[in-house]
Every structure is written in C-alpha cells, then in structure tokens.
N, C-alpha and C positions, 0 to 999 in steps of 0.2 A: 901376205900378212907379213909372214916370218923373213922373210929377205929381205923387204923396207925395216921393218921393228930391228933389223941387226945392223941398219945403215945408217937408224938413227941416230944421234947424242942427247937426244933431250930426254930419253929414259930415264928411268933407275930401276938397280934391284930390290929383291923383297929386304936385303938388307940394310940397304941405305934408305931407302923410307922407314921402315923399324924407328933407323937414326934419327931420323928429321920429323919423323912423326910421332918420338918415344912410343909407337906401335911396339909391340910382339908382332912375328914374325906370325906365329900362330892364328892372333886377333887378326893384324890381316886377312886371312885367309879363310879364316871364319867369314871374317864380314865377307867377304869376294864369297865366298862359296856361301850363303844359308839366306847373305841377306842382297849381293848384289850391289849390294856400295860403288864396287869396280870392277874393273871388267880387266881382264891383265894382259898384256899381248906374252906373246912365243917368240924370246931371241934366237937364235943358230942354234944354242946347245942346248935348248928348250927350257930355258928358265924363263918364271916370269919377271918381263919389266913391266914400269908402270910410267908412263905420261906426272908431265909435273901438273897437270888436272886432276888429274889423281891424289899426286903428291898430300895436294893444297885440299881435294877434298877432305878427305886420311886424316889428315892435322887437323880440319873443321867437325870433324867426328867424333876426335880422342877430343877437342875441347868441350865440346856440348855433352859428352858422354860426360864427363867430367862434374860439370857438373848439374847431373842431375838425370837429361833428356834421353830415354830408350832407346838402345840402336834405332833396335823396331821404325821408331816413331819418326826418325830420320834419314836414314839410311840410303832414301830413293828422292831423298828434295835434291835440289841442282845446286850447286856451288852457288847460285845468289840468294837463296833462301838459304842456304848456311850463313852466309857471310851475315844479313842483313839476322840468322838469330841471335851469332857473334854478338854482334856489336849489341842486341839489344841487350845480353847479360854480363854484356861490360859494361854498361849503362846504370844497370840496375848491381850491380855490386858495386857505385862511385856512387851513390845516391843514395841521403839517408834516408833510412826508412824510421816509422814511429813506433812505437811500443805496442803499438793494435792492427790490423789491419782488418776491420769489422767487414765480414763476410754469409752473406743468403746464399745458400746453396739448392736445389730441384734436380732433380735426375731418378735413373730406377735404379743404378749403382752405387756413384758415385756419394754420395748424404753417410751412409751408414760407414764407407768408409774411411772417407774425410774425419770424420766426427771421431770416431772410432783414434786417428791416427795426430790428436789433433793438439796433444802436449806436445808433438815434434815438428809441428809445425808452425813455428816463432815466426812472425809478429801475425799470422792465422788465427780471429779470433771468430767462431762458427756462431755467429748469431740466431741465426734460424736452419733448417735444414728438415726437407718432405722431401717423398716421393712420392706426392700428389698435389698435381700443379697449382687445380683450385682451391685449397686448404693453405698451400705456398705462399700463393697470390694475397688470402685476406689477409693471413701472419704478416706480409710484407704493409701492413697500410699502417705509415707512419712512423717506421722503422728509420734506428739514424744505418743505414751500411754505407759504404766503401765500395765493393764490388759485389756483381752478383754472377755467381757458377751457373749455366743453366746448360745441364747434360742431357744430347739431344741425339734420337737416332739420323735424321739426317741434316742436314744442312740444307735451309730453302726461306729464300723470302721471308715466308711467313712466322720460320722461326727464329731471325731475326726481329720480326714487329713483337713477338710475344716477349722477347729478351728486353726490348728496349722500354715497350713496357711495364715489366716488371725493375726497371731502373726507374722507370720517371717514380714508379710507387713510393719504392724510397729514396727518390731521391739522392742513388747512386749513380755515379757520370760515368762508368765505368764496369764493362762486364767480362767473362771470360766464357767462349762457351766451346763446352766439348763436343762431337760430335766422330760417329764415326765414315759417314759416308755423305757425298756433297760434291761437285763442280766445282771445277777451276775459277770459274768464272763469277762465282756466289760468291766463293775466299778471295777471290781477290776484289768484291767491291768492298772487302772491311778492310785490305790492308792498310794502315795509316791510323784508321780511325781507334773510338775507343772502347771498341772491343779488338779484346785476343783471340785469338782461332787456335783450341790446343785436337792433334787428330785424337781419338783412342783406339787403341786401349791405352790408359796413361795412367802411372801412379798415382800414390798421393804425395809423392818427392814436386813431379811435374802436375799436379793442379799446384804446389804451394807457389813454386816458381813461376804458374802461370796467373795466377794474383799478384806477387809480385811486383810479375812486367806488365801489367792492368794497370794495378796500380802505380808505379813511375812514368805511365807513357802522358802525352800530356792528352786534356781531351778536348777533342772537337766537339763537342758540342756538352755542351757545359748541362747541366741537369736545372730545368726549373725548379724554381723555390717557389714553398708554397707561401701564399700573402696568407697572414694571422685573421683567421676569423674571428671576430667580437665573439666572445661570451652570450650566445641567447636561451632563457629560460634557463643561466647553469650548465649549461651543456659545455662543459669542462672537464676535461681530468685527463691530470699531469700521468708522465710518468711513462716505460717503453713500456711496447706490450711484450708479455713476459714471452721467451719461445715456450713450445712446446714440450714437453716433458714423456711421451705416450706416445705409439704407435698409433693403430687404429687395432694391427696381430696383436698387441700390448694389451689393449683395452678389453677385448675383447676376451682375451684368454680370462685373463682377472674376472672380469664377468661369471663365467664357469669355474670355477676355481672352489674346491673344498676345505674351508677354513676345521681346525684344529676345536669351535666349541661351534657350538647353533649360530654363526652369527653370517650377516649374511649381505656385512659392510663396503669389502671389500670392490662385491658385486655391486650395489648400490655406489660407492663412487667411480666408479668405475663406465658405470650411468649417465652419470653426476657428467661427467671431464667429457665423455661420449655427445653430450648434448649443448652441451654449452659451447664444442670444436665446429660441432654444426650448425649452430647460432651467429657462431662469430663471423662465418665461410658467410651465413645468411643475409645478416647487416653489411658487409663488406661489401656485397654487392649487388642490394638493394636497391633499386630506380629510386631516383631524387625528383620530384619538382619546384625546387629553388634548393637556394642553397640556406634557405631554413631545414629543407630537409638534409641537406649531405648534411651538417653538423651534429645533428641527432643523429643518424645513422654511427656517426664517428665517435658520437658517445657512446652510443650503445654498442659497439664494436673492442671499443677500448673497456669499456667496463666487462664486458664478455668477458672478454681475453683474462682482467685482473681477477672477476672469481673463481674462472676454469685453473688459475696459474694457484689460488688457495687452494680448491679444492684436489688437484695436482699435487702441494705439499701430505695433505693430510689422509692422500691414497699411499704415498711412499711410504706414509708414519704406520699404515695401517698395512701393509706388506709386509717394514720389517717387521712387525711387533708379531708376525699372525707366522713372518719364517718363509712368503713365499720368493719365488724366482721367478720371474719374466724377463 
C-alpha cells in the first residue's frame, strides 16, 4: 500500500486537505482517530496522504458541522448521504420560514431538554411535549400542529405506524423520528417521505434543524382534513386544547408538600389536575358507537382540557403564594 500510495498523483497531504476543506490539521486527525471519518494512507516518507474522496467527505463534514450537526452523528455516513444532507440544508437556507413552526414532541429525554431551550430554537414553538405516549396522544386531539417529533429507541415499522397515527390525530403533514437503533432497510423506506430521520444522540440544535428540514420538505402524503361535524345537542367547544403545565412527578410532589399554614389547597388542586388529566385520556380514547358518540367525546375531552387548564392556573398561583418550588 505504501509503494502504491507514493506513486499516486490523486492524493493530498494533510496540509493541502486543511487548506481545501477549511479544517485544521488537528481536527482532521481527531475526526480520523476518534470517529473513523476517513482513513489516511501513508506515503513512502511516512506522511499521511488522503484520496480525493476523503477530501470531499471532509469538506462535506465541515459544511454540515458548521450548520449545527454533531460530527459523531454523521462521521460514518457515506458521501452520498452527506451530499444529500448538504443539499437539504442548502434548500432550507433559501426557503422562507414562518414566524413559528408548531411542534408536538414525545419521548423519554428530548421533551424536557427541548422545552428548556425553546427560546433559542426559533421558529420552533412547542405546543405540547410529554414523556407519556398515551397522555401525549390524548393531548393531540384537535390540536393544530405542523411537525410531530417522536423520540424512540428503535426504528421499525410499528414505530412508523405510531408516528403516522399521531400526525393524523393533529393533522400534521410532517414528522421527525429520532431513533437510536434501526435497520438500514427501514430507514431507506422513509427516504424522501414526509418523515425526517435523526439518529440519536441529538442536540437541541439538531432537533431544530430536523424540524425545519421536515417543515420545508414537500409532503408526499398530505394529512386528511376532518370534515366538520354539525353541532349536536350543542356539543361544540371552540378554542385550542391547553398544553399541560405539570408533569405527573410535579403533581405528586405538590400532593405531598407541607404549607406554612394549615392549608391543603395545593394537595387538593394537584389531585384535581391529575384527575382531569386522566379523564382527558379516557375521553379521547373512549369507544364510539356512531358519529354522535364521537362528537360527544370530543366535547368531553375539550371541556375537560379547558377545566384542567383553569385549575392548573389556580395551582400555579397557590404554589407561588406558598413559595413552593417544583
């Protein structure tokens, strides 16, 4: 290999690669040693030399990491995959974006992280986020969502079906699937679809980039719009379903807190919020005999959500008055 490498004219020393890609010598070595992004050959004098394909790949990696992607998530991608990502990012950069992209997010780790960083992730607006899939599905009923983000450990057909059902529930035309493990055959099926894939671990900025990429991607399967159901027995409730303000862990903590006076309002209010949340889930998933039943259950779900929102406001005021941190 060394003899052949010394005779090749299409190889480049690390200094030339650095000038061509905009990377430093140190970064090139780190990406090679730690991430296996490229593998240099050795010239007769023992110096690293890189093939033209390596130079192109390093240049693409530089472009993508500059746009916010982590090197660990893309270092082992093929040149074709990197080219595709670079083209997508270029399209995003030239596509006008709205003031906000309404996002619903479910998963074990991402919801709390993304919600905490939301102020710096414009134009993303988190409408609802949860780590409980059943509760999340109930909250999506009749919401207006642009992109549903689904965090899962494994990518398979069942997960894709789940995500599409969530998208249909809130009439979202696009989704983002963040996964840790999956077969290439399953990911290939979603290429050029209305679902964007992101390989975990991902940063909040990478979630933002995936959401924007999904939003700007043409939808291959537009969501079906619900036909308006005529009001039956005045079973009609306008207005968005309010997002949840408390997790179950926070409600449990408030239910056990001791206040400065002999007052159990925080405990009672926490119990009310928990009970209303449970009924929201129940009413959203209740069996329907006919469309009149479905209209009734939509009414029950939305009025319960509105009541829960008002009680949550009261609970926040009581907690603030009592100096309760949660």
